[in-house]
All heavy atoms as TSV, in Angstrom:
chain	resi	resn	atom	element	x	y	z
A	1	MET	N	N	111.354	77.899	-340.327
A	1	MET	CA	C	111.722	77.895	-341.728
A	1	MET	C	C	112.990	77.037	-341.943
A	1	MET	O	O	113.087	76.328	-342.925
A	1	MET	CB	C	111.945	79.335	-342.162
A	1	MET	CG	C	111.930	79.538	-343.621
A	1	MET	SD	S	111.883	81.321	-343.877
A	1	MET	CE	C	111.774	81.324	-345.595
A	2	LEU	N	N	113.925	77.137	-341.015
A	2	LEU	CA	C	115.148	76.349	-341.117
A	2	LEU	C	C	114.837	74.859	-341.006
A	2	LEU	O	O	115.386	74.040	-341.739
A	2	LEU	CB	C	116.138	76.761	-340.019
A	2	LEU	CG	C	117.473	76.041	-339.997
A	2	LEU	CD1	C	118.206	76.242	-341.324
A	2	LEU	CD2	C	118.312	76.546	-338.848
A	3	ARG	N	N	113.935	74.477	-340.105
A	3	ARG	CA	C	113.550	73.073	-339.969
A	3	ARG	C	C	112.919	72.549	-341.243
A	3	ARG	O	O	113.186	71.425	-341.663
A	3	ARG	CB	C	112.570	72.907	-338.807
A	3	ARG	CG	C	113.207	73.019	-337.472
A	3	ARG	CD	C	112.209	72.786	-336.390
A	3	ARG	NE	N	112.812	73.025	-335.090
A	3	ARG	CZ	C	112.146	73.276	-334.008
A	3	ARG	NH1	N	110.826	73.322	-334.034
A	3	ARG	NH2	N	112.766	73.482	-332.878
A	4	ALA	N	N	112.055	73.341	-341.874
A	4	ALA	CA	C	111.407	72.917	-343.116
A	4	ALA	C	C	112.444	72.704	-344.209
A	4	ALA	O	O	112.386	71.733	-344.959
A	4	ALA	CB	C	110.373	73.937	-343.547
A	5	ASP	N	N	113.434	73.595	-344.295
A	5	ASP	CA	C	114.480	73.462	-345.301
A	5	ASP	C	C	115.322	72.221	-345.043
A	5	ASP	O	O	115.653	71.474	-345.957
A	5	ASP	CB	C	115.363	74.713	-345.306
A	5	ASP	CG	C	116.341	74.706	-346.459
A	5	ASP	OD1	O	115.911	74.408	-347.597
A	5	ASP	OD2	O	117.539	74.976	-346.232
A	6	TYR	N	N	115.662	71.968	-343.786
A	6	TYR	CA	C	116.439	70.776	-343.435
A	6	TYR	C	C	115.672	69.510	-343.798
A	6	TYR	O	O	116.234	68.574	-344.349
A	6	TYR	CB	C	116.768	70.787	-341.943
A	6	TYR	CG	C	117.507	69.559	-341.496
A	6	TYR	CD1	C	118.858	69.400	-341.769
A	6	TYR	CD2	C	116.847	68.536	-340.816
A	6	TYR	CE1	C	119.538	68.266	-341.369
A	6	TYR	CE2	C	117.515	67.399	-340.417
A	6	TYR	CZ	C	118.855	67.270	-340.695
A	6	TYR	OH	O	119.510	66.138	-340.299
A	7	TYR	N	N	114.381	69.485	-343.500
A	7	TYR	CA	C	113.563	68.313	-343.796
A	7	TYR	C	C	113.512	68.059	-345.301
A	7	TYR	O	O	113.584	66.923	-345.754
A	7	TYR	CB	C	112.161	68.497	-343.237
A	7	TYR	CG	C	111.265	67.321	-343.492
A	7	TYR	CD1	C	111.428	66.136	-342.785
A	7	TYR	CD2	C	110.269	67.363	-344.465
A	7	TYR	CE1	C	110.623	65.041	-343.018
A	7	TYR	CE2	C	109.464	66.270	-344.716
A	7	TYR	CZ	C	109.643	65.117	-343.983
A	7	TYR	OH	O	108.845	64.038	-344.239
A	8	GLU	N	N	113.407	69.092	-346.092
A	8	GLU	CA	C	113.329	68.932	-347.547
A	8	GLU	C	C	114.638	68.414	-348.121
A	8	GLU	O	O	114.641	67.713	-349.119
A	8	GLU	CB	C	112.952	70.257	-348.198
A	8	GLU	CG	C	111.515	70.643	-347.956
A	8	GLU	CD	C	111.148	71.988	-348.544
A	8	GLU	OE1	O	111.986	72.566	-349.279
A	8	GLU	OE2	O	110.036	72.457	-348.283
A	9	ARG	N	N	115.761	68.744	-347.493
A	9	ARG	CA	C	117.065	68.315	-348.011
A	9	ARG	C	C	117.514	66.970	-347.465
A	9	ARG	O	O	118.447	66.367	-347.972
A	9	ARG	CB	C	118.121	69.363	-347.667
A	9	ARG	CG	C	117.906	70.654	-348.395
A	9	ARG	CD	C	118.944	71.649	-348.001
A	9	ARG	NE	N	118.631	72.953	-348.559
A	9	ARG	CZ	C	119.535	73.809	-348.955
A	9	ARG	NH1	N	120.807	73.516	-348.844
A	9	ARG	NH2	N	119.185	74.968	-349.448
A	10	ALA	N	N	116.858	66.489	-346.441
A	10	ALA	CA	C	117.245	65.216	-345.841
A	10	ALA	C	C	116.911	64.067	-346.781
A	10	ALA	O	O	116.054	64.188	-347.656
A	10	ALA	CB	C	116.519	65.025	-344.507
A	11	GLU	N	N	117.627	62.948	-346.579
A	11	GLU	CA	C	117.354	61.765	-347.398
A	11	GLU	C	C	115.939	61.278	-347.161
A	11	GLU	O	O	115.434	61.329	-346.052
A	11	GLU	CB	C	118.328	60.638	-347.042
A	11	GLU	CG	C	119.716	60.871	-347.553
A	11	GLU	CD	C	120.578	59.645	-347.338
A	11	GLU	OE1	O	120.109	58.527	-347.627
A	11	GLU	OE2	O	121.708	59.811	-346.878
A	12	LYS	N	N	115.341	60.791	-348.214
A	12	LYS	CA	C	113.981	60.259	-348.109
A	12	LYS	C	C	114.052	58.749	-347.870
A	12	LYS	O	O	114.981	58.084	-348.318
A	12	LYS	CB	C	113.189	60.532	-349.398
A	12	LYS	CG	C	113.110	62.009	-349.757
A	12	LYS	CD	C	112.408	62.798	-348.672
A	12	LYS	CE	C	112.316	64.242	-349.064
A	12	LYS	NZ	N	112.495	65.181	-348.024
A	13	PRO	N	N	113.088	58.209	-347.163
A	13	PRO	CA	C	113.076	56.762	-346.915
A	13	PRO	C	C	112.847	55.985	-348.204
A	13	PRO	O	O	112.241	56.480	-349.148
A	13	PRO	CB	C	111.919	56.573	-345.936
A	13	PRO	CG	C	111.081	57.780	-346.084
A	13	PRO	CD	C	111.970	58.886	-346.551
A	14	ARG	N	N	113.369	54.768	-348.237
A	14	ARG	CA	C	113.166	53.906	-349.408
A	14	ARG	C	C	111.731	53.419	-349.502
A	14	ARG	O	O	111.198	53.253	-350.575
A	14	ARG	CB	C	114.087	52.692	-349.335
A	14	ARG	CG	C	115.529	53.038	-349.527
A	14	ARG	CD	C	116.338	51.783	-349.585
A	14	ARG	NE	N	117.746	52.126	-349.649
A	14	ARG	CZ	C	118.710	51.252	-349.611
A	14	ARG	NH1	N	118.420	49.986	-349.471
A	14	ARG	NH2	N	119.949	51.618	-349.680
A	15	TYR	N	N	111.134	53.146	-348.361
A	15	TYR	CA	C	109.773	52.625	-348.320
A	15	TYR	C	C	108.929	53.553	-347.469
A	15	TYR	O	O	109.420	54.132	-346.503
A	15	TYR	CB	C	109.735	51.211	-347.729
A	15	TYR	CG	C	110.630	50.250	-348.465
A	15	TYR	CD1	C	111.854	49.892	-347.944
A	15	TYR	CD2	C	110.248	49.727	-349.694
A	15	TYR	CE1	C	112.684	49.022	-348.624
A	15	TYR	CE2	C	111.079	48.866	-350.376
A	15	TYR	CZ	C	112.283	48.512	-349.831
A	15	TYR	OH	O	113.102	47.666	-350.502
A	16	LEU	N	N	107.695	53.661	-347.796
A	16	LEU	CA	C	106.790	54.497	-347.039
A	16	LEU	C	C	106.743	54.020	-345.592
A	16	LEU	O	O	106.544	52.854	-345.313
A	16	LEU	CB	C	105.383	54.430	-347.652
A	16	LEU	CG	C	104.349	55.352	-347.053
A	16	LEU	CD1	C	104.768	56.803	-347.221
A	16	LEU	CD2	C	103.002	55.137	-347.702
A	17	GLY	N	N	106.972	54.911	-344.665
A	17	GLY	CA	C	106.952	54.568	-343.254
A	17	GLY	C	C	108.312	54.258	-342.675
A	17	GLY	O	O	108.484	54.260	-341.469
A	18	ASP	N	N	109.305	53.967	-343.514
A	18	ASP	CA	C	110.655	53.704	-343.021
A	18	ASP	C	C	111.354	55.024	-342.704
A	18	ASP	O	O	111.178	56.019	-343.398
A	18	ASP	CB	C	111.493	52.966	-344.065
A	18	ASP	CG	C	111.157	51.501	-344.145
A	18	ASP	OD1	O	110.379	51.043	-343.298
A	18	ASP	OD2	O	111.672	50.836	-345.049
A	19	ALA	N	N	112.148	54.993	-341.697
A	19	ALA	CA	C	112.961	56.166	-341.388
A	19	ALA	C	C	114.143	56.207	-342.353
A	19	ALA	O	O	114.656	55.174	-342.771
A	19	ALA	CB	C	113.461	56.074	-339.963
A	20	ALA	N	N	114.547	57.393	-342.724
A	20	ALA	CA	C	115.709	57.538	-343.606
A	20	ALA	C	C	116.961	57.257	-342.804
A	20	ALA	O	O	117.199	57.867	-341.768
A	20	ALA	CB	C	115.750	58.944	-344.193
A	21	LEU	N	N	117.744	56.281	-343.225
A	21	LEU	CA	C	118.975	55.920	-342.530
A	21	LEU	C	C	120.161	56.257	-343.413
A	21	LEU	O	O	120.072	56.178	-344.642
A	21	LEU	CB	C	119.000	54.424	-342.203
A	21	LEU	CG	C	117.971	53.936	-341.200
A	21	LEU	CD1	C	118.020	52.421	-341.103
A	21	LEU	CD2	C	118.220	54.560	-339.845
A	22	PRO	N	N	121.279	56.590	-342.819
A	22	PRO	CA	C	122.486	56.843	-343.610
A	22	PRO	C	C	122.893	55.590	-344.380
A	22	PRO	O	O	122.655	54.465	-343.941
A	22	PRO	CB	C	123.540	57.202	-342.570
A	22	PRO	CG	C	122.784	57.545	-341.332
A	22	PRO	CD	C	121.485	56.812	-341.406
A	23	LEU	N	N	123.531	55.794	-345.508
A	23	LEU	CA	C	123.959	54.671	-346.350
A	23	LEU	C	C	124.983	53.786	-345.656
A	23	LEU	O	O	125.150	52.624	-346.033
A	23	LEU	CB	C	124.534	55.195	-347.662
A	23	LEU	CG	C	123.528	55.878	-348.589
A	23	LEU	CD1	C	124.231	56.406	-349.832
A	23	LEU	CD2	C	122.435	54.901	-348.982
A	24	GLU	N	N	125.662	54.303	-344.629
A	24	GLU	CA	C	126.656	53.502	-343.920
A	24	GLU	C	C	126.023	52.280	-343.253
A	24	GLU	O	O	126.701	51.301	-342.971
A	24	GLU	CB	C	127.357	54.328	-342.833
A	24	GLU	CG	C	128.156	55.496	-343.370
A	24	GLU	CD	C	127.316	56.758	-343.506
A	24	GLU	OE1	O	126.459	57.008	-342.648
A	24	GLU	OE2	O	127.514	57.479	-344.491
A	25	PHE	N	N	124.734	52.334	-342.980
A	25	PHE	CA	C	124.060	51.222	-342.314
A	25	PHE	C	C	123.664	50.108	-343.280
A	25	PHE	O	O	123.346	49.008	-342.841
A	25	PHE	CB	C	122.798	51.712	-341.592
A	25	PHE	CG	C	123.078	52.509	-340.363
A	25	PHE	CD1	C	122.861	53.869	-340.343
A	25	PHE	CD2	C	123.568	51.902	-339.221
A	25	PHE	CE1	C	123.117	54.611	-339.215
A	25	PHE	CE2	C	123.834	52.630	-338.088
A	25	PHE	CZ	C	123.610	53.995	-338.078
A	26	ASP	N	N	123.655	50.366	-344.569
A	26	ASP	CA	C	123.193	49.373	-345.543
A	26	ASP	C	C	123.914	48.032	-345.446
A	26	ASP	O	O	123.262	46.992	-345.428
A	26	ASP	CB	C	123.274	49.928	-346.962
A	26	ASP	CG	C	122.109	50.842	-347.300
A	26	ASP	OD1	O	121.169	50.929	-346.476
A	26	ASP	OD2	O	122.138	51.469	-348.374
A	27	PRO	N	N	125.254	47.987	-345.395
A	27	PRO	CA	C	125.912	46.676	-345.301
A	27	PRO	C	C	125.534	45.912	-344.038
A	27	PRO	O	O	125.349	44.695	-344.072
A	27	PRO	CB	C	127.406	46.998	-345.304
A	27	PRO	CG	C	127.525	48.388	-345.791
A	27	PRO	CD	C	126.229	49.073	-345.503
A	28	TYR	N	N	125.399	46.629	-342.921
A	28	TYR	CA	C	125.035	45.974	-341.663
A	28	TYR	C	C	123.610	45.445	-341.719
A	28	TYR	O	O	123.330	44.340	-341.268
A	28	TYR	CB	C	125.190	46.946	-340.491
A	28	TYR	CG	C	126.591	47.473	-340.349
A	28	TYR	CD1	C	126.894	48.793	-340.623
A	28	TYR	CD2	C	127.630	46.637	-339.950
A	28	TYR	CE1	C	128.183	49.277	-340.502
A	28	TYR	CE2	C	128.917	47.102	-339.825
A	28	TYR	CZ	C	129.189	48.428	-340.106
A	28	TYR	OH	O	130.468	48.885	-339.991
A	29	LEU	N	N	122.715	46.250	-342.273
A	29	LEU	CA	C	121.329	45.812	-342.399
A	29	LEU	C	C	121.210	44.628	-343.340
A	29	LEU	O	O	120.433	43.703	-343.092
A	29	LEU	CB	C	120.445	46.968	-342.870
A	29	LEU	CG	C	120.286	48.113	-341.884
A	29	LEU	CD1	C	119.534	49.269	-342.530
A	29	LEU	CD2	C	119.581	47.641	-340.631
A	30	TYR	N	N	121.979	44.634	-344.415
A	30	TYR	CA	C	121.950	43.525	-345.367
A	30	TYR	C	C	122.413	42.232	-344.689
A	30	TYR	O	O	121.773	41.186	-344.833
A	30	TYR	CB	C	122.845	43.846	-346.565
A	30	TYR	CG	C	122.911	42.720	-347.560
A	30	TYR	CD1	C	121.849	42.477	-348.420
A	30	TYR	CD2	C	124.017	41.891	-347.631
A	30	TYR	CE1	C	121.892	41.438	-349.333
A	30	TYR	CE2	C	124.080	40.853	-348.537
A	30	TYR	CZ	C	123.018	40.632	-349.381
A	30	TYR	OH	O	123.064	39.600	-350.279
A	31	ARG	N	N	123.508	42.304	-343.923
A	31	ARG	CA	C	124.001	41.103	-343.229
A	31	ARG	C	C	122.995	40.622	-342.191
A	31	ARG	O	O	122.789	39.414	-342.037
A	31	ARG	CB	C	125.346	41.386	-342.572
A	31	ARG	CG	C	126.479	41.429	-343.566
A	31	ARG	CD	C	127.809	41.334	-342.870
A	31	ARG	NE	N	127.986	42.415	-341.918
A	31	ARG	CZ	C	128.966	43.314	-341.958
A	31	ARG	NH1	N	129.857	43.250	-342.906
A	31	ARG	NH2	N	129.045	44.259	-341.045
A	32	LEU	N	N	122.360	41.542	-341.494
A	32	LEU	CA	C	121.349	41.172	-340.510
A	32	LEU	C	C	120.166	40.478	-341.185
A	32	LEU	O	O	119.683	39.453	-340.705
A	32	LEU	CB	C	120.878	42.407	-339.747
A	32	LEU	CG	C	119.835	42.182	-338.670
A	32	LEU	CD1	C	120.385	41.265	-337.588
A	32	LEU	CD2	C	119.398	43.509	-338.078
A	33	GLU	N	N	119.717	41.017	-342.321
A	33	GLU	CA	C	118.619	40.385	-343.054
A	33	GLU	C	C	118.999	38.999	-343.533
A	33	GLU	O	O	118.191	38.068	-343.479
A	33	GLU	CB	C	118.220	41.259	-344.246
A	33	GLU	CG	C	117.513	42.536	-343.858
A	33	GLU	CD	C	117.304	43.464	-345.042
A	33	GLU	OE1	O	117.753	43.146	-346.171
A	33	GLU	OE2	O	116.690	44.519	-344.838
A	34	GLN	N	N	120.235	38.832	-344.018
A	34	GLN	CA	C	120.687	37.523	-344.489
A	34	GLN	C	C	120.735	36.519	-343.343
A	34	GLN	O	O	120.345	35.363	-343.504
A	34	GLN	CB	C	122.063	37.639	-345.151
A	34	GLN	CG	C	122.054	38.432	-346.426
A	34	GLN	CD	C	121.136	37.845	-347.465
A	34	GLN	OE1	O	121.125	36.643	-347.692
A	34	GLN	NE2	N	120.346	38.686	-348.102
A	35	LYS	N	N	121.208	36.953	-342.179
A	35	LYS	CA	C	121.284	36.063	-341.022
A	35	LYS	C	C	119.885	35.652	-340.577
A	35	LYS	O	O	119.626	34.480	-340.309
A	35	LYS	CB	C	122.008	36.753	-339.870
A	35	LYS	CG	C	122.194	35.868	-338.660
A	35	LYS	CD	C	122.851	36.616	-337.528
A	35	LYS	CE	C	124.338	36.519	-337.662
A	35	LYS	NZ	N	125.054	37.035	-336.479
A	36	GLU	N	N	118.961	36.613	-340.519
A	36	GLU	CA	C	117.588	36.299	-340.125
A	36	GLU	C	C	116.923	35.368	-341.137
A	36	GLU	O	O	116.206	34.450	-340.752
A	36	GLU	CB	C	116.776	37.580	-339.983
A	36	GLU	CG	C	117.155	38.393	-338.763
A	36	GLU	CD	C	116.408	39.712	-338.681
A	36	GLU	OE1	O	115.715	40.096	-339.654
A	36	GLU	OE2	O	116.525	40.369	-337.639
A	37	ARG	N	N	117.183	35.579	-342.415
A	37	ARG	CA	C	116.619	34.715	-343.448
A	37	ARG	C	C	117.149	33.297	-343.316
A	37	ARG	O	O	116.398	32.328	-343.415
A	37	ARG	CB	C	116.935	35.284	-344.834
A	37	ARG	CG	C	116.373	34.442	-345.972
A	37	ARG	CD	C	116.608	35.066	-347.327
A	37	ARG	NE	N	115.819	36.276	-347.421
A	37	ARG	CZ	C	116.295	37.435	-347.872
A	37	ARG	NH1	N	117.542	37.541	-348.256
A	37	ARG	NH2	N	115.512	38.484	-347.946
A	38	ALA	N	N	118.445	33.158	-343.061
A	38	ALA	CA	C	119.044	31.824	-342.908
A	38	ALA	C	C	118.468	31.112	-341.687
A	38	ALA	O	O	118.171	29.912	-341.751
A	38	ALA	CB	C	120.563	31.944	-342.792
A	39	LEU	N	N	118.307	31.841	-340.590
A	39	LEU	CA	C	117.725	31.229	-339.393
A	39	LEU	C	C	116.283	30.791	-339.630
A	39	LEU	O	O	115.862	29.734	-339.180
A	39	LEU	CB	C	117.793	32.200	-338.216
A	39	LEU	CG	C	119.179	32.457	-337.644
A	39	LEU	CD1	C	119.129	33.586	-336.619
A	39	LEU	CD2	C	119.745	31.196	-337.035
A	40	ARG	N	N	115.523	31.606	-340.353
A	40	ARG	CA	C	114.133	31.263	-340.654
A	40	ARG	C	C	114.070	30.025	-341.545
A	40	ARG	O	O	113.257	29.125	-341.318
A	40	ARG	CB	C	113.432	32.447	-341.316
A	40	ARG	CG	C	111.950	32.233	-341.513
A	40	ARG	CD	C	111.231	33.473	-342.015
A	40	ARG	NE	N	111.813	34.000	-343.234
A	40	ARG	CZ	C	112.389	35.206	-343.332
A	40	ARG	NH1	N	112.477	35.996	-342.301
A	40	ARG	NH2	N	112.886	35.611	-344.486
A	41	ILE	N	N	114.947	29.949	-342.527
A	41	ILE	CA	C	114.980	28.783	-343.423
A	41	ILE	C	C	115.334	27.523	-342.647
A	41	ILE	O	O	114.720	26.466	-342.837
A	41	ILE	CB	C	115.963	29.028	-344.584
A	41	ILE	CG1	C	115.378	30.071	-345.541
A	41	ILE	CG2	C	116.279	27.738	-345.327
A	41	ILE	CD1	C	116.343	30.555	-346.602
A	42	MET	N	N	116.314	27.618	-341.739
A	42	MET	CA	C	116.680	26.452	-340.923
A	42	MET	C	C	115.519	26.014	-340.038
A	42	MET	O	O	115.252	24.821	-339.906
A	42	MET	CB	C	117.891	26.775	-340.050
A	42	MET	CG	C	119.200	26.718	-340.780
A	42	MET	SD	S	120.655	27.107	-339.764
A	42	MET	CE	C	120.217	26.561	-338.152
A	43	ARG	N	N	114.824	26.979	-339.439
A	43	ARG	CA	C	113.700	26.652	-338.555
A	43	ARG	C	C	112.576	25.987	-339.345
A	43	ARG	O	O	112.007	24.987	-338.904
A	43	ARG	CB	C	113.205	27.916	-337.858
A	43	ARG	CG	C	112.184	27.666	-336.788
A	43	ARG	CD	C	111.857	28.920	-335.992
A	43	ARG	NE	N	111.439	30.033	-336.821
A	43	ARG	CZ	C	112.112	31.185	-336.939
A	43	ARG	NH1	N	113.228	31.374	-336.286
A	43	ARG	NH2	N	111.655	32.152	-337.713
A	44	VAL	N	N	112.276	26.496	-340.528
A	44	VAL	CA	C	111.233	25.899	-341.364
A	44	VAL	C	C	111.637	24.495	-341.790
A	44	VAL	O	O	110.822	23.570	-341.765
A	44	VAL	CB	C	110.959	26.793	-342.598
A	44	VAL	CG1	C	110.125	26.067	-343.632
A	44	VAL	CG2	C	110.275	28.088	-342.173
A	45	ARG	N	N	112.899	24.308	-342.139
A	45	ARG	CA	C	113.385	22.985	-342.558
A	45	ARG	C	C	113.261	21.981	-341.410
A	45	ARG	O	O	112.804	20.857	-341.598
A	45	ARG	CB	C	114.826	23.091	-343.023
A	45	ARG	CG	C	115.399	21.778	-343.530
A	45	ARG	CD	C	116.799	21.944	-344.045
A	45	ARG	NE	N	116.805	22.858	-345.177
A	45	ARG	CZ	C	117.777	23.745	-345.417
A	45	ARG	NH1	N	118.804	23.833	-344.618
A	45	ARG	NH2	N	117.702	24.525	-346.473
A	46	GLU	N	N	113.677	22.402	-340.208
A	46	GLU	CA	C	113.600	21.510	-339.053
A	46	GLU	C	C	112.154	21.161	-338.701
A	46	GLU	O	O	111.831	20.005	-338.431
A	46	GLU	CB	C	114.285	22.153	-337.843
A	46	GLU	CG	C	115.782	22.231	-337.973
A	46	GLU	CD	C	116.421	23.063	-336.873
A	46	GLU	OE1	O	115.696	23.585	-336.001
A	46	GLU	OE2	O	117.660	23.199	-336.903
A	47	GLN	N	N	111.281	22.162	-338.718
A	47	GLN	CA	C	109.877	21.914	-338.404
A	47	GLN	C	C	109.223	21.046	-339.469
A	47	GLN	O	O	108.406	20.174	-339.160
A	47	GLN	CB	C	109.120	23.231	-338.249
A	47	GLN	CG	C	109.503	23.999	-337.011
A	47	GLN	CD	C	108.839	25.357	-336.934
A	47	GLN	OE1	O	108.176	25.810	-337.870
A	47	GLN	NE2	N	108.998	26.027	-335.803
A	48	GLY	N	N	109.591	21.256	-340.727
A	48	GLY	CA	C	109.049	20.437	-341.807
A	48	GLY	C	C	109.508	18.997	-341.703
A	48	GLY	O	O	108.710	18.065	-341.875
A	49	ALA	N	N	110.786	18.806	-341.403
A	49	ALA	CA	C	111.307	17.443	-341.251
A	49	ALA	C	C	110.634	16.744	-340.080
A	49	ALA	O	O	110.295	15.554	-340.164
A	49	ALA	CB	C	112.820	17.484	-341.067
A	50	GLN	N	N	110.427	17.468	-338.992
A	50	GLN	CA	C	109.756	16.884	-337.830
A	50	GLN	C	C	108.310	16.531	-338.150
A	50	GLN	O	O	107.820	15.476	-337.747
A	50	GLN	CB	C	109.806	17.846	-336.639
A	50	GLN	CG	C	109.227	17.262	-335.372
A	50	GLN	CD	C	109.997	16.049	-334.900
A	50	GLN	OE1	O	111.235	16.054	-334.891
A	50	GLN	NE2	N	109.303	15.010	-334.515
A	51	ALA	N	N	107.630	17.383	-338.912
A	51	ALA	CA	C	106.239	17.107	-339.280
A	51	ALA	C	C	106.147	15.867	-340.167
A	51	ALA	O	O	105.254	15.031	-339.985
A	51	ALA	CB	C	105.636	18.313	-339.996
A	52	VAL	N	N	107.081	15.727	-341.102
A	52	VAL	CA	C	107.087	14.545	-341.972
A	52	VAL	C	C	107.399	13.294	-341.154
A	52	VAL	O	O	106.756	12.247	-341.325
A	52	VAL	CB	C	108.096	14.722	-343.125
A	52	VAL	CG1	C	108.300	13.419	-343.885
A	52	VAL	CG2	C	107.630	15.821	-344.075
A	53	ALA	N	N	108.364	13.394	-340.246
A	53	ALA	CA	C	108.697	12.240	-339.408
A	53	ALA	C	C	107.511	11.841	-338.542
A	53	ALA	O	O	107.214	10.641	-338.395
A	53	ALA	CB	C	109.906	12.569	-338.533
A	54	ASP	N	N	106.799	12.806	-337.987
A	54	ASP	CA	C	105.617	12.509	-337.175
A	54	ASP	C	C	104.526	11.845	-338.015
A	54	ASP	O	O	103.889	10.888	-337.577
A	54	ASP	CB	C	105.067	13.771	-336.527
A	54	ASP	CG	C	105.985	14.344	-335.455
A	54	ASP	OD1	O	106.913	13.623	-335.017
A	54	ASP	OD2	O	105.800	15.514	-335.090
A	55	ALA	N	N	104.334	12.352	-339.231
A	55	ALA	CA	C	103.311	11.775	-340.105
A	55	ALA	C	C	103.652	10.351	-340.503
A	55	ALA	O	O	102.806	9.472	-340.547
A	55	ALA	CB	C	103.134	12.651	-341.340
A	56	LEU	N	N	104.944	10.100	-340.807
A	56	LEU	CA	C	105.361	8.760	-341.216
A	56	LEU	C	C	105.346	7.785	-340.045
A	56	LEU	O	O	105.092	6.602	-340.240
A	56	LEU	CB	C	106.749	8.817	-341.849
A	56	LEU	CG	C	106.831	9.524	-343.203
A	56	LEU	CD1	C	108.289	9.587	-343.673
A	56	LEU	CD2	C	105.946	8.824	-344.230
A	57	SER	N	N	105.602	8.278	-338.852
A	57	SER	CA	C	105.605	7.376	-337.710
A	57	SER	C	C	104.190	6.906	-337.395
A	57	SER	O	O	104.014	5.824	-336.839
A	57	SER	CB	C	106.207	8.056	-336.475
A	57	SER	OG	O	105.370	9.089	-336.014
A	58	GLY	N	N	103.197	7.662	-337.765
A	58	GLY	CA	C	101.806	7.256	-337.543
A	58	GLY	C	C	101.351	6.205	-338.534
A	58	GLY	O	O	100.307	5.575	-338.331
A	59	LEU	N	N	102.096	5.959	-339.607
A	59	LEU	CA	C	101.712	4.959	-340.610
A	59	LEU	C	C	102.085	3.543	-340.179
A	59	LEU	O	O	101.481	2.580	-340.619
A	59	LEU	CB	C	102.358	5.282	-341.943
A	59	LEU	CG	C	101.912	6.564	-342.637
A	59	LEU	CD1	C	102.699	6.775	-343.927
A	59	LEU	CD2	C	100.419	6.505	-342.935
A	60	ASN	N	N	103.103	3.397	-339.372
A	60	ASN	CA	C	103.547	2.075	-338.926
A	60	ASN	C	C	102.644	1.596	-337.785
A	60	ASN	O	O	102.527	2.238	-336.762
A	60	ASN	CB	C	105.003	2.110	-338.444
A	60	ASN	CG	C	105.939	2.393	-339.585
A	60	ASN	OD1	O	105.649	2.101	-340.722
A	60	ASN	ND2	N	107.074	2.999	-339.273
A	61	PRO	N	N	102.022	0.398	-337.977
A	61	PRO	CA	C	101.135	-0.117	-336.920
A	61	PRO	C	C	101.884	-0.673	-335.735
A	61	PRO	O	O	102.922	-1.073	-335.660
A	61	PRO	CB	C	100.335	-1.211	-337.598
A	61	PRO	CG	C	100.959	-1.449	-338.924
A	61	PRO	CD	C	101.950	-0.388	-339.160
């Protein structure tokens, strides 16, 4: 009965399937997401530039 009461009073996850985390983690998670997003954008930019360079190099006889 005590476990059921504790579970009902605990924080609920923001998204279905996510574990409920203390609010203290939010700033760290936000910075981690921003860093991962920046790295992904850089990787896409580099791969895109390389793909364009490869395509243009095939045009010159």
